[in-house]
C-alpha positions as CSV (number, residue, x, y, z in Angstrom):
1,L,126.8,94.1,118.8
2,S,127.7,90.7,120.1
3,S,127.0,88.8,123.4
4,T,129.5,87.9,126.0
5,P,129.2,85.9,129.2
6,T,128.9,89.1,131.2
7,G,126.3,90.8,128.8
8,I,126.5,93.0,125.8
9,K,129.6,94.1,124.0
10,W,129.5,96.8,121.3
11,T,131.8,95.8,118.5
12,S,131.8,99.3,116.8
13,E,131.8,103.0,118.1
14,Y,129.8,105.6,116.2
15,R,129.9,109.4,115.9
16,Q,127.4,111.6,114.1
17,I,128.2,115.1,112.4
18,S,125.4,117.4,111.6
19,L,125.2,119.5,108.5
20,V,122.6,122.2,109.1
21,T,121.2,125.1,106.8
22,N,118.7,127.7,107.6
23,L,117.2,129.0,104.3
24,A,116.0,132.5,104.1
25,N,113.1,131.4,101.5
26,A,111.2,128.3,101.0
27,G,112.7,126.6,98.0
28,D,116.1,128.0,98.2
29,T,119.0,125.9,97.0
30,G,122.8,126.0,97.0
31,T,125.2,126.6,100.0
32,I,123.3,129.5,101.6
33,N,124.0,129.8,105.3
34,Q,126.1,126.6,105.2
35,T,127.8,125.0,108.0
36,L,131.4,123.6,107.5
37,V,132.2,120.8,109.8
38,G,135.6,119.3,110.3
39,V,136.5,116.0,112.0
40,G,139.4,114.9,114.0
41,Y,139.2,111.2,113.6
42,S,139.0,108.5,110.8
43,G,136.2,106.1,110.1
44,T,133.7,105.1,107.7
45,I,130.2,106.7,106.8
46,V,127.7,103.9,107.4
47,G,124.4,105.9,107.1
48,W,122.6,109.2,107.1
49,Y,119.6,110.9,108.5
50,I,117.8,113.9,107.1
51,T,115.0,116.2,108.6
52,C,113.4,119.4,107.3
53,H,110.8,122.0,108.2
54,P,108.2,122.3,106.9
55,A,107.5,118.9,105.1
56,A,109.1,119.2,101.5
57,T,110.6,117.4,98.5
58,L,114.4,118.0,98.5
59,A,117.7,116.6,97.7
60,V,121.1,117.3,99.0
61,D,124.8,116.7,98.1
62,V,127.7,116.1,100.5
63,W,131.1,117.6,99.7
64,K,134.3,116.5,101.6
65,A,137.9,117.6,101.3
66,N,140.8,117.1,103.6
67,G,142.3,120.5,105.1
68,A,140.3,122.6,102.7
69,V,136.7,124.0,101.9
70,P,135.0,121.3,99.8
71,T,133.5,122.2,96.4
72,V,131.2,120.2,94.0
73,A,134.3,118.6,92.6
74,N,134.5,116.9,96.1
75,T,131.2,115.2,96.1
76,I,130.9,112.0,98.0
77,T,127.4,110.9,97.2
78,A,127.4,109.7,93.6
79,A,123.8,109.3,92.5
80,A,122.6,108.2,95.9
81,K,121.9,111.7,97.3
82,P,120.0,112.0,100.6
83,S,116.4,113.1,99.9
84,I,113.1,113.5,101.4
85,T,109.8,113.2,99.2
86,A,106.8,115.2,100.5
87,A,107.7,114.5,104.2
88,R,109.8,115.7,107.1
89,L,112.5,113.0,107.4
90,N,114.3,110.1,105.7
91,S,117.3,107.8,106.4
92,S,119.6,105.2,104.8
93,L,121.9,102.8,106.5
94,T,123.3,101.8,103.1
95,P,125.1,104.7,101.5
96,T,125.6,102.7,98.2
97,G,128.0,104.3,95.7
98,W,129.2,106.9,98.4
99,T,132.9,107.6,99.0
100,T,132.6,106.5,102.6
101,A,136.2,106.8,104.0
102,V,136.7,109.6,106.6
103,S,140.2,111.0,107.5
104,A,141.2,113.1,110.4
105,G,141.2,116.7,108.9
106,D,138.3,116.2,106.5
107,Y,135.7,119.0,106.1
108,F,132.2,118.3,105.1
109,M,129.6,120.6,103.6
110,M,126.1,120.1,102.5
111,N,124.8,121.6,99.1
112,V,121.0,121.8,98.7
113,D,120.4,120.5,95.2
114,S,116.7,120.8,95.0
115,N,114.1,122.0,97.4
116,N,110.4,122.9,96.9
117,L,109.4,124.2,100.5
118,A,111.9,123.7,103.4
119,T,113.3,126.5,105.3
120,Y,115.4,124.3,107.7
121,I,117.5,121.0,106.7
122,N,119.5,119.0,109.0
123,L,121.7,116.2,107.6
124,Q,123.4,113.8,110.0
125,L,126.1,111.5,108.9
126,L,126.6,108.3,110.9
127,I,130.4,107.4,111.1
128,S,131.9,104.1,112.3
129,I,135.1,104.7,114.0
């Protein structure tokens, strides 16, 4: 964001993708009822937001592959996985250690690595394009 003589000028454009899972049982993990999301643009992941219901302690991994269904071999989060601790939400605008490059044709999937109570998880990735 910068100022100009005529007002405000946005210096970046952002898009968000949502990776959502509805779990059959509290505490379920894995790729159960998983959403696979494709993108048609290039950019850089600059942050994430995660919510759940009910309040829980959980961690998720994000997988990405170009033109294919991603697997654990395609993780992009390194050791800095999105997580929540005894709450309903968390976020980070510094995805440290992540593979942040996004290309047109990439497909994203969320894997629930750990979860003690949540039956609904929504992870949103913020992408600068």
